[in-house]
C-alpha positions as CSV (number, residue, x, y, z in Angstrom):
1,M,0.4,-13.1,16.7
2,R,2.1,-11.2,13.8
3,T,1.5,-8.6,10.9
4,Y,3.2,-6.7,8.6
5,G,3.8,-2.8,8.1
6,R,4.9,-0.8,4.9
7,V,7.6,1.6,6.0
8,K,8.9,4.6,3.9
9,N,12.6,4.6,3.4
10,S,14.5,7.8,2.9
11,D,15.1,6.6,-0.7
12,G,11.6,6.7,-0.6
13,S,11.4,2.6,-1.5
14,L,9.1,0.4,0.5
15,T,10.0,-2.0,3.0
16,W,7.8,-4.5,4.5
17,V,8.5,-5.1,8.3
18,E,7.0,-7.9,10.5
19,V,5.5,-7.0,13.9
20,Q,4.9,-9.7,16.4
21,T,3.6,-10.1,19.6
22,D,6.7,-9.3,22.6
23,A,8.5,-11.4,25.1
24,N,5.7,-10.4,27.4
25,G,2.8,-11.8,25.6
26,H,1.5,-8.1,24.5
27,D,-0.1,-7.2,21.1
28,D,-0.9,-3.8,21.3
29,Y,1.9,-3.1,18.6
30,V,0.7,-5.4,16.5
31,W,-2.7,-4.1,16.9
32,L,-1.7,-0.6,16.1
33,T,0.2,-1.4,13.0
34,T,-3.1,-3.2,11.9
35,L,-4.9,0.2,12.2
36,I,-2.5,2.4,10.3
37,Q,-2.3,-0.6,7.5
38,C,-6.1,-0.4,7.7
39,L,-6.2,3.5,7.0
40,K,-3.7,3.0,4.3
41,L,-5.8,0.6,2.5
42,N,-8.3,1.2,-0.2
43,I,-11.9,-0.3,0.6
44,G,-12.0,-3.7,-0.3
45,E,-8.3,-3.5,-1.3
46,S,-7.5,-6.7,1.6
47,P,-7.9,-10.2,0.3
48,F,-8.5,-11.4,3.6
49,Y,-10.9,-8.7,5.4
50,A,-13.4,-7.4,3.4
51,S,-14.0,-4.4,6.1
52,Y,-10.7,-3.2,5.8
53,G,-9.7,0.0,4.3
54,I,-11.0,3.5,3.5
55,P,-12.3,5.1,0.1
56,A,-9.5,8.3,1.0
57,R,-8.8,9.3,-2.5
58,Q,-12.0,8.6,-4.1
59,S,-13.8,10.8,-1.0
60,I,-11.3,13.7,-1.5
61,L,-11.5,14.3,-5.3
62,Q,-15.3,14.3,-4.4
63,Q,-14.4,17.1,-1.5
64,I,-15.6,15.0,1.3
65,F,-13.5,13.2,3.9
66,P,-13.9,9.7,4.8
67,D,-14.9,10.4,8.1
68,F,-17.9,7.4,8.2
69,Y,-14.9,4.9,7.1
70,V,-12.3,6.2,9.5
71,T,-14.9,6.1,12.7
72,Q,-15.7,2.4,11.4
73,A,-12.0,1.6,11.9
74,Q,-11.8,3.4,15.0
75,I,-14.7,1.8,16.4
76,Q,-13.4,-1.7,14.9
77,F,-9.8,-1.7,16.9
78,S,-11.0,0.4,20.0
79,P,-11.6,-2.9,22.0
80,Y,-7.3,-3.7,21.8
81,F,-6.8,-0.4,23.7
82,S,-7.5,1.8,26.7
83,S,-8.2,4.2,24.7
84,L,-8.0,5.1,20.9
85,V,-8.4,8.7,19.1
86,V,-8.4,8.4,15.4
87,S,-8.6,12.3,14.0
88,K,-8.2,14.3,10.8
89,Q,-5.3,16.7,10.6
90,A,-5.7,20.0,9.0
91,P,-3.9,19.9,5.3
92,T,-1.3,22.2,5.2
93,D,-1.8,23.3,1.8
94,R,-4.6,23.2,-0.6
95,L,-3.0,21.4,-3.4
96,H,-1.7,18.4,-1.0
97,I,-5.4,16.0,-1.3
98,D,-3.7,12.8,1.1
99,P,-5.5,13.0,3.9
100,V,-3.5,12.3,7.1
101,Y,-4.8,10.8,10.5
102,N,-3.2,11.3,13.6
103,I,-3.8,8.3,15.9
104,S,-3.5,8.4,19.9
105,V,-3.4,5.4,21.7
106,V,-2.7,4.1,25.3
107,T,-2.2,0.6,25.5
108,N,-3.4,-1.9,28.0
109,F,-0.3,-1.2,30.3
110,G,-0.4,2.6,29.8
111,V,2.1,3.4,27.1
112,K,1.1,6.5,25.6
113,L,1.6,6.4,21.6
114,A,0.9,9.1,18.6
115,V,1.2,8.6,15.1
116,S,0.6,10.3,12.2
117,V,-0.9,8.5,9.0
118,A,-0.7,9.7,5.6
119,T,-2.8,7.7,3.3
């Protein structure tokens, strides 16, 4: 199994990185990368999966966080992990409109991971 994730380089450019099932047959990093990409997508943006994505910018412009859609993503991806918690990070300044989400994961083999995702 494989997926692709967008990585921001130090010069600001974006690069696509392939993430595959590891040598032991574990798909945890594949599913985590897919969840991160799902949170970065706008709703309906994926040509393959209509249920992926959140209306992040539209919701922020309307002064409402897209909590419903983030919860839906958490429910959708939770069967792939022992524990999955997606929570929004408090904004650091009032002019920053892009929401940031913290993802805490315990993989099926007990590895704890924490990632912050700016949408």
